[in-house]
C-alpha positions in Angstrom: -27.5 12.3 -53.7 -30.5 10.4 -52.8 -33.4 12.7 -51.7 -32.0 15.7 -53.4 -32.6 17.2 -57.0 -28.9 18.3 -56.8 -29.0 21.9 -58.1 -29.2 25.4 -56.9 -30.8 28.1 -58.7 -29.3 31.7 -58.2 -31.2 34.7 -59.6 -29.8 38.2 -59.8 -32.7 40.4 -60.4 -30.4 43.7 -60.8 -28.3 42.1 -63.6 -31.3 40.0 -65.0 -29.3 36.8 -64.8 -29.9 33.3 -63.7 -27.0 30.8 -62.9 -27.4 27.2 -61.8 -25.0 25.4 -59.8 -24.6 22.0 -58.0 -25.6 21.3 -54.5 -22.6 20.4 -52.5 -22.5 17.2 -50.6 -21.2 18.8 -47.5 -24.2 21.3 -47.6 -26.5 18.3 -47.7 -24.8 16.3 -45.0 -24.2 19.2 -42.5 -27.4 21.1 -42.9 -29.9 18.6 -44.4 -32.1 21.1 -46.4 -34.9 23.7 -45.7 -34.1 25.7 -42.7 -30.6 24.4 -42.6 -29.7 25.5 -46.1 -31.3 28.8 -45.5 -29.2 29.4 -42.3 -25.8 28.7 -43.8 -26.5 30.7 -47.0 -28.1 33.8 -45.3 -25.2 34.0 -42.6 -22.4 33.7 -45.2 -23.9 35.7 -48.0 -25.7 38.5 -46.5 -23.5 41.3 -44.8 -24.3 42.3 -41.3 -26.6 45.3 -40.7 -28.0 44.8 -44.3 -31.5 46.6 -44.6 -34.1 44.1 -45.2 -35.1 46.2 -48.3 -31.6 46.4 -49.6 -31.3 44.6 -53.0 -28.5 42.5 -51.5 -30.9 40.9 -49.0 -31.4 37.3 -50.0 -34.8 35.5 -50.4 -34.2 31.9 -50.2 -36.8 29.4 -51.1 -35.5 26.0 -49.9 -36.7 22.3 -50.0 -35.5 19.1 -48.1 -34.9 15.5 -48.8 -38.6 14.2 -48.3 -40.1 16.9 -50.5 -41.2 15.5 -54.0 -42.1 12.0 -52.5 -45.7 10.8 -52.1 -45.5 11.1 -48.4 -48.2 12.8 -46.3 -46.8 16.1 -44.9 -43.9 16.4 -47.3 -45.1 19.2 -49.3 -43.8 22.1 -47.0 -40.8 24.1 -48.0 -38.9 27.2 -46.4 -38.5 30.9 -47.1 -35.5 32.4 -45.3 -34.6 36.1 -45.5 -33.7 39.1 -43.3 -37.1 40.2 -41.9 -38.4 43.8 -42.6 -40.6 43.5 -39.6 -37.9 42.5 -37.0 -34.6 43.3 -38.7 -33.4 39.8 -37.8 -33.7 36.2 -38.9 -36.8 35.9 -41.0 -38.2 32.4 -41.8 -41.6 30.9 -42.8 -43.0 27.7 -44.2 -45.7 26.9 -46.8 -47.4 23.8 -47.9 -49.4 23.2 -51.1 -47.9 22.1 -54.3 -44.9 24.3 -55.2 -42.2 22.4 -53.4 -42.6 19.0 -55.3 -42.6 20.8 -58.7 -39.4 22.7 -57.7 -37.7 19.4 -57.0 -39.3 18.0 -60.2 -37.8 20.8 -62.1 -34.3 19.9 -60.7 -33.8 22.4 -57.9 -33.3 22.0 -54.2 -33.5 25.7 -53.6 -33.7 29.2 -55.3 -31.6 32.2 -54.0 -33.0 35.6 -55.2 -31.1 38.9 -54.8 -30.9 42.1 -56.4 -33.7 44.3 -57.6 -35.4 44.7 -61.0 -36.1 48.1 -62.4 -39.7 47.2 -63.3 -41.9 44.6 -62.1 -41.0 41.1 -63.1 -42.0 37.3 -62.5 -40.0 34.3 -62.7 -40.8 31.1 -64.5 -39.0 27.9 -64.0 -39.6 24.9 -66.3 -36.9 22.3 -65.9 -33.8 23.9 -67.4 -35.8 26.9 -69.0 -35.7 29.8 -66.7 -37.1 33.2 -67.7 -37.5 36.6 -65.9 -40.7 38.0 -67.4 -42.2 41.5 -67.5 -44.7 41.8 -64.8 -46.2 45.2 -65.4 -49.5 43.9 -66.3 -49.7 42.1 -63.0 -48.5 44.7 -60.8 -51.5 45.9 -58.6 -53.5 42.7 -59.0 -54.2 40.6 -55.9 -52.7 37.2 -55.4 -55.7 35.3 -56.7 -55.9 37.2 -59.9 -52.0 37.1 -60.4 -52.2 33.2 -60.0 -54.9 33.0 -62.6 -53.4 35.1 -65.1 -50.0 33.2 -65.0 -51.8 29.8 -65.1 -53.8 31.0 -68.2 -50.6 32.3 -69.9 -48.2 29.4 -69.0 -50.5 26.5 -68.2 -52.4 25.1 -65.2 -49.5 22.8 -64.4 -47.4 25.6 -63.0 -47.5 26.2 -59.3 -47.3 29.9 -58.4 -45.9 32.0 -55.5 -47.1 35.6 -55.6 -47.6 38.8 -53.7 -50.5 41.2 -53.4 -50.6 44.9 -53.0 -49.5 44.6 -49.4 -46.1 43.2 -50.6 -45.9 45.7 -53.4 -46.5 48.6 -51.0 -43.8 47.0 -48.4 -46.2 46.5 -45.7 -43.7 44.9 -43.0 -45.8 42.1 -42.3 -46.9 41.1 -46.0 -46.9 37.6 -46.9 -46.4 35.4 -50.0 -49.6 33.4 -51.2 -49.6 30.0 -53.0 -52.7 28.2 -54.4 -55.1 30.7 -53.2 -55.0 30.0 -49.8 -51.5 28.8 -48.6 -49.1 31.3 -47.4 -45.4 32.1 -46.3 -47.2 34.2 -43.7 -44.9 35.4 -40.9 -41.9 37.9 -40.9 -42.7 39.9 -44.0 -41.5 37.7 -46.8 -44.1 39.2 -49.2 -42.2 42.7 -48.4 -38.9 41.5 -49.3 -40.3 40.0 -52.6 -41.9 43.4 -53.3 -38.8 45.3 -52.6 -37.3 43.3 -55.5 -40.1 44.1 -57.8 -40.6 40.5 -58.0 -44.4 39.8 -58.3 -44.5 36.0 -58.6 -42.3 32.8 -59.2 -44.0 29.9 -61.1 -42.6 26.5 -61.6 -43.2 23.4 -63.3 -41.1 20.2 -63.5 -41.1 17.0 -65.4 -38.3 15.1 -63.5 -38.5 12.8 -60.4 -36.8 12.7 -57.0 -34.7 9.6 -56.4 -35.0 7.9 -53.0 -32.3 5.6 -51.4 -34.9 3.0 -50.3 -38.0 3.2 -52.3 -39.6 0.1 -51.0 -39.0 1.2 -47.5 -40.5 4.4 -48.1 -43.7 2.6 -49.5 -43.9 0.9 -46.3 -43.3 3.9 -44.3 -45.9 5.7 -46.3 -48.6 3.0 -45.7 -47.9 2.9 -42.0 -48.1 6.6 -41.7 -51.4 6.9 -43.4 -52.9 4.3 -41.1 -51.6 6.2 -38.1 -52.9 9.5 -39.5 -56.5 8.1 -39.8 -56.2 6.8 -36.2 -54.5 9.9 -34.5 -55.4 12.8 -36.5 -59.1 12.5 -36.9 -59.8 16.0 -35.3 -57.5 17.8 -37.9 -59.0 15.8 -40.6 -62.6 16.8 -39.5 -62.2 20.2 -38.2 -58.7 21.5 -39.3 -56.8 23.7 -36.8 -59.8 25.5 -35.4 -60.2 22.4 -33.3 -57.5 23.7 -30.8 -59.7 26.6 -29.8 -61.8 24.4 -27.6 -58.5 23.8 -25.5 -57.3 27.4 -25.4 -60.7 28.8 -24.4 -61.1 26.1 -21.6 -57.7 26.6 -20.2 -58.1 30.4 -20.2 -55.4 31.0 -22.8 -57.3 32.3 -25.8 -56.0 35.7 -26.4 -59.0 38.3 -26.2 -59.2 42.0 -26.6 -55.5 42.5 -27.1 -54.3 40.2 -24.7 -56.1 41.4 -21.7 -58.4 38.3 -21.1 -57.9 34.6 -21.7 -61.5 33.6 -22.5 -63.9 34.9 -25.0 -67.6 35.1 -24.5 -68.2 34.7 -28.3 -66.2 31.4 -28.5 -69.1 29.3 -29.5 -69.8 31.7 -32.4 -66.4 31.2 -34.0 -65.2 27.9 -33.0 -64.6 24.8 -34.9 -68.3 23.5 -34.5 -69.5 26.9 -35.7 -67.3 26.8 -38.7 -68.5 23.3 -39.7 -72.0 24.3 -39.2 -71.9 27.6 -41.0 -69.2 27.8 -43.4 -67.1 24.7 -44.4 -68.1 23.2 -47.7 -65.3 20.7 -48.3 -61.9 19.6 -47.3 -58.6 20.3 -49.1 -55.2 18.6 -49.0 -51.7 19.6 -49.8 -49.9 17.4 -52.4 -50.3 13.6 -51.6 -51.5 14.3 -48.1 -54.0 12.1 -46.2 -54.8 14.6 -43.5 -56.7 17.1 -45.7 -56.8 19.7 -42.9 -57.6 22.6 -45.2 -61.1 23.7 -45.0 -62.8 25.5 -47.9 -65.5 27.8 -46.7 -68.2 29.9 -48.2 -70.6 32.6 -46.7 -74.0 32.1 -48.0 -76.0 34.9 -46.4 -75.5 38.4 -44.8 -73.2 41.3 -45.7 -70.4 39.1 -46.5 -72.3 36.6 -48.8 -70.2 35.1 -51.6 -67.1 35.1 -49.6 -65.0 32.1 -50.6 -61.9 31.2 -48.7 -59.5 28.4 -47.5 -59.9 28.7 -43.8 -60.2 30.5 -41.6 -57.4 28.5 -39.7 -57.2 28.8 -35.9 -54.6 31.6 -36.0 -56.9 33.6 -38.1 -59.9 32.9 -36.0 -58.1 34.1 -32.9 -56.3 37.1 -34.5 -59.2 38.5 -36.3 -61.9 37.2 -33.8 -61.3 37.0 -30.1 -58.2 39.2 -30.1 -60.4 42.0 -31.6 -63.5 41.1 -29.6 -65.2 40.0 -32.9 -67.7 37.1 -32.7 -69.1 37.6 -36.3 -67.7 34.5 -37.9 -68.7 35.6 -41.4 -66.7 38.7 -41.2 -63.6 36.7 -40.1 -63.9 34.7 -43.3 -64.2 38.0 -45.2 -61.2 39.4 -43.4 -59.3 36.2 -44.2 -60.2 36.5 -47.8 -59.0 40.0 -48.0 -55.7 39.1 -46.2 -55.1 36.3 -48.7 -55.9 38.4 -51.7 -54.0 41.4 -50.7 -51.1 39.5 -49.1 -51.3 40.2 -45.2 -50.2 37.9 -42.4 -53.5 37.5 -40.6 -51.5 36.9 -37.2 -49.8 40.3 -37.4 -52.7 42.1 -39.0 -54.8 41.1 -36.2 -52.5 42.0 -33.6 -52.1 45.4 -35.2 -55.8 46.0 -35.2 -56.3 44.8 -31.6 -53.4 47.1 -30.5 -55.2 50.0 -32.3 -58.6 49.1 -30.8 -57.1 49.2 -27.2 -55.6 52.6 -28.1 -59.1 53.8 -29.4 -60.6 52.5 -26.2 -58.1 54.3 -24.0 -58.6 57.5 -26.2 -54.9 57.5 -27.1 -56.2 57.7 -30.8 -59.6 59.1 -31.8 -61.7 59.3 -34.9 -59.6 62.1 -36.0 -56.7 59.7 -36.4 -58.9 57.0 -38.0 -60.5 59.3 -40.5 -64.0 58.9 -38.7 -63.7 55.1 -38.3 -65.1 53.8 -35.0 -62.2 51.4 -34.4 -63.6 49.6 -31.1 -63.4 46.1 -30.0 -66.0 43.9 -31.6 -66.5 46.2 -34.7 -66.2 43.7 -37.7 -67.0 46.6 -40.2 -63.8 48.5 -38.9 -61.7 45.5 -39.3 -62.7 44.9 -42.8 -62.1 48.6 -43.8 -58.9 48.9 -42.0 -57.3 45.7 -43.4 -57.6 47.5 -47.0 -56.2 50.6 -45.6 -53.2 48.6 -44.2 -52.3 46.9 -47.4 -52.6 50.2 -49.5 -51.0 52.2 -46.7 -53.8 54.7 -46.5 -54.4 57.1 -43.7 -54.1 55.3 -40.2 -53.4 52.0 -42.0 -50.0 53.2 -43.0 -49.1 53.5 -39.2 -50.3 49.9 -38.6 -48.6 48.6 -41.7 -45.4 49.0 -39.8 -46.3 46.4 -37.3 -47.2 46.8 -33.6 -43.7 47.7 -32.4 -43.1 50.6 -34.7 -46.7 51.7 -34.8 -46.5 52.1 -31.1 -43.3 54.1 -31.4 -45.0 56.4 -33.8 -48.3 56.7 -31.7 -46.5 57.3 -28.4 -48.6 58.5 -25.5 -47.9 55.4 -23.3 -49.3 53.0 -26.1 -46.0 51.2 -25.9 -46.9 49.2 -22.7 -49.7 47.3 -24.5 -48.0 46.8 -27.9 -47.6 43.1 -27.7 -44.6 41.5 -29.5 -41.2 39.7 -29.1 -38.3 41.1 -31.0 -40.9 42.9 -33.1 -43.0 39.7 -34.2 -46.4 39.8 -32.8 -47.5 36.5 -31.0 -49.8 33.7 -32.2 -52.9 32.5 -30.3 -51.7 31.2 -27.1 -51.5 33.5 -23.9 -48.1 32.6 -22.2 -49.4 33.5 -18.8 -51.3 30.4 -18.7 -48.8 28.4 -20.6 -45.4 28.8 -18.9 -43.4 26.6 -21.5 -44.9 28.8 -24.2 -43.6 31.9 -22.1 -39.9 30.8 -22.6 -40.7 29.6 -26.2 -42.0 33.0 -27.2 -38.9 34.7 -25.7 -36.1 32.5 -27.1 -37.6 31.8 -30.6 -35.2 33.0 -33.2 -37.7 34.8 -35.3 -39.7 36.5 -32.3 -42.9 35.3 -30.7 -43.7 32.0 -32.5 -45.5 28.8 -31.7 -44.0 26.8 -34.6 -40.3 26.8 -33.7 -41.3 24.9 -30.6 -44.9 23.8 -30.7 -44.6 24.0 -26.8 -48.2 25.2 -26.7 -49.5 21.6 -27.4 -47.8 19.7 -24.4 -48.7 22.7 -22.1 -52.4 22.6 -23.2 -52.6 18.8 -23.0 -50.4 18.3 -19.9 -48.5 15.6 -21.8 -44.8 15.5 -22.4 -43.9 15.5 -26.1 -41.6 12.6 -26.3 -41.9 10.4 -23.4 -44.7 9.2 -20.9 -45.3 11.7 -18.1 -47.1 15.0 -17.5 -46.2 18.5 -17.5 -48.2 21.3 -15.5 -48.9 24.3 -17.7 -48.9 26.5 -14.5 -45.6 25.7 -13.2 -42.1 26.4 -14.3 -40.6 23.0 -13.5 -39.5 20.9 -16.6 -40.5 23.6 -19.1 -36.9 24.6 -20.0 -35.8 21.1 -20.8 -39.0 20.5 -23.0 -38.6 23.7 -24.9 -35.0 22.9 -25.8 -35.8 19.5 -27.1 -38.8 20.6 -28.9 -36.7 23.4 -30.6 -34.1 20.8 -31.8 -36.7 18.3 -33.0 -38.5 21.0 -34.9 -35.3 22.5 -36.4 -34.7 19.1 -38.0 -38.4 18.9 -39.1 -37.9 22.2 -40.9 -34.7 20.8 -42.5 -36.3 17.7 -43.9 -38.9 19.7 -44.7 -42.1 18.1 -43.1 -45.4 19.4 -42.1 -45.5 19.8 -38.1 -49.1 18.5 -38.2 -47.5 15.0 -39.0 -44.9 15.5 -36.3 -47.1 16.6 -33.3 -45.8 16.4 -29.8 -47.0 13.1 -28.2 -49.4 12.3 -31.1 -46.7 12.2 -33.9 -47.3 10.0 -36.0 -43.5 11.3 -36.7 -41.6 11.7 -33.7 -37.7 11.1 -33.1 -37.5 7.3 -34.2 -39.6 8.0 -37.1 -37.7 11.0 -38.2 -34.3 9.2 -38.0 -35.9 6.3 -40.0 -37.2 8.6 -42.7 -33.8 10.5 -43.0 -32.1 7.1 -43.7 -34.9 6.0 -46.2 -34.6 9.1 -48.3 -30.9 9.8 -48.1 -29.4 6.4 -47.6 -27.3 7.7 -44.8 -27.6 5.9 -41.4 -27.6 8.4 -38.7 -28.2 8.3 -34.9 -30.1 10.8 -32.7 -26.9 12.3 -31.2 -25.7 13.3 -34.7 -29.0 14.8 -35.6 -29.0 16.7 -32.4 -25.6 18.1 -33.1 -26.8 19.2 -36.5 -29.8 21.0 -34.9 -27.6 22.6 -32.4 -25.2 24.0 -34.9 -28.1 25.4 -37.0 -29.6 27.1 -34.0 -26.1 28.4 -33.0 -25.7 29.9 -36.6 -29.0 31.6 -36.6 -28.2 33.0 -33.1 -24.9 34.3 -34.4 -26.9 36.1 -37.1 -29.3 37.7 -34.7 -26.4 38.8 -32.4 -24.4 40.4 -35.2 -27.8 42.4 -36.1 -27.7 43.8 -32.5 -29.8 41.3 -30.4 -28.7 40.4 -27.0 -30.1 38.9 -23.8 -32.5 41.9 -23.1 -34.4 40.8 -26.2 -35.1 37.2 -25.1 -38.0 38.5 -23.0 -41.8 39.1 -23.1 -43.8 42.2 -23.4 -44.4 43.9 -20.0 -48.1 43.1 -20.2 -47.3 39.4 -19.5 -45.2 40.1 -16.5 -47.2 42.9 -14.8 -50.9 42.4 -15.7 -52.9 39.2 -14.5 -55.2 37.6 -17.0 -58.6 39.0 -16.2 -60.9 36.0 -17.1 -60.9 32.3 -17.7 -59.3 29.4 -15.9 -56.1 31.1 -16.0 -57.5 34.2 -14.3 -54.8 35.9 -12.1 -51.9 34.2 -13.7 -48.8 36.2 -14.9 -45.3 35.3 -16.0 -43.2 35.8 -12.9 -40.1 37.7 -13.7 -37.8 35.9 -11.3 -38.9 32.4 -12.5 -38.7 33.5 -16.0 -35.1 34.7 -15.7 -34.2 31.2 -14.1 -35.7 29.4 -17.0 -33.8 31.7 -19.5 -30.4 31.0 -17.5 -31.1 27.3 -17.7 -31.9 27.5 -21.3 -28.8 29.3 -22.2 -26.9 26.6 -20.1 -28.5 23.8 -22.0 -27.6 25.4 -25.3 -23.9 25.9 -24.3 -24.3 29.6 -24.5 -22.8 32.1 -22.0 -25.0 34.1 -19.6 -25.5 36.8 -22.3 -26.8 34.3 -24.7 -23.6 33.9 -26.9 -23.0 30.5 -28.4 -19.3 29.1 -28.4 -17.9 29.2 -31.8 -16.0 26.1 -32.9 
């Protein structure tokens, strides 16, 4: 099968056994790869109501047909699991260098189940697969762990690892790769920790056979030219460039979603990063964009901090959301999260929630062990992140995520615990972006910007796939846009491609290019209607999984704050999400999906 390595690796940590099997042609043709493979396997091989920390919960690492090629944006791969943070579908993507090596070793996906009695790590070198003792690695941070494994096995190995947060089952623990890339969202690191699996390392010596290599070379050259033309901002500034748009539109979440404009914006924006921190750019495997930024703090209390980033989501979550305008402290907080294994979006939301609790005197210094947990206190952020990772004191409560933390604290804190389905939102306030409001609500993993990318057409005012405009402050046309975006990015996550190469309006890879690339890699000629059918089936399958775990229409909603409280500042001042209009969008979305009024798909 062109574009595929052709094998699946099954690992049972309880039994200490590894089995290799062939990748089925039906699986490849019906589900493509990545997210598609993960959906099919998780639904069929995980029993309903399985606790995410149960050894039977699967952790799936899955590639797609473009991974392993020398194509910009083709280094991503998927992690799929049942989320310990939300209790439903868990999914995350990570770039870097691991996916190509996994394909070169001969595997399209790894399926891990069970639980080891002692800490272990997995090494994969072509057909030589070993489950190794990791007692000496347990307790180390992710950077240290990667260094030790590379020292012991060779620099050619690419490593995924968890830090103390994953070991301690922090519900939003992440998996770190290449000292700065993450499977960030939904708690994949905690699932890995529950299995006593410290790391996975891979090195391959094979190749990936493509159906039309000459056509791929032409595609790659054309793509790189378009990257240099259209993605200059990403290359120069990385993701922080988007902050200028969110702050200008009044949709930059500030002080736990109370405001949409941050007075400290100029201290933490892309220009400030470039001026104060960034030393050079960094690219994923074979990528021309080089959107990663390596930063170093030269002076002050955080001098010596070195980190990849901070990305926009980290700048918002540990910056404006917490009322923090100290850029150097955000870089330090980013480093702590990367080393200890914390998702910066969920961590920042948890801290901002706690800061509002402190501001409203729902919690006091008695609860925080004397810590002044006030908005703008970068010292408190640094201290509390460590406490979250090690589940110390009040950090143990925040380690449960915003939804559970509010349930523990009580006292009315629930009304400003901002989450959807238990997942804390990324850096776009839906009160000023009506498409994002629907996108957050219906996303299969909870509040998410990447399942739809609806924030970009809302911020720019341009429709994603055709000429025309869309008004971010009206409800008209948002539902159709969100549905098509969701289908498109489902396929992007099956291929698996980086979304920065598939940006709404900008591309350079949009529908025509995606269809062409599928044919070039697999040799299978396919039409858009067929791809849409595949995407719809995958989305229906994931919806069925979420329904069997107890979700229903009432969960496809937003926090009360977005319905009831107007944005206080910025160019979206006074905006809310109107409940009646939101319900109309939801009804229309269900209809477009072919679901009934309760959000149940038709089962073929």
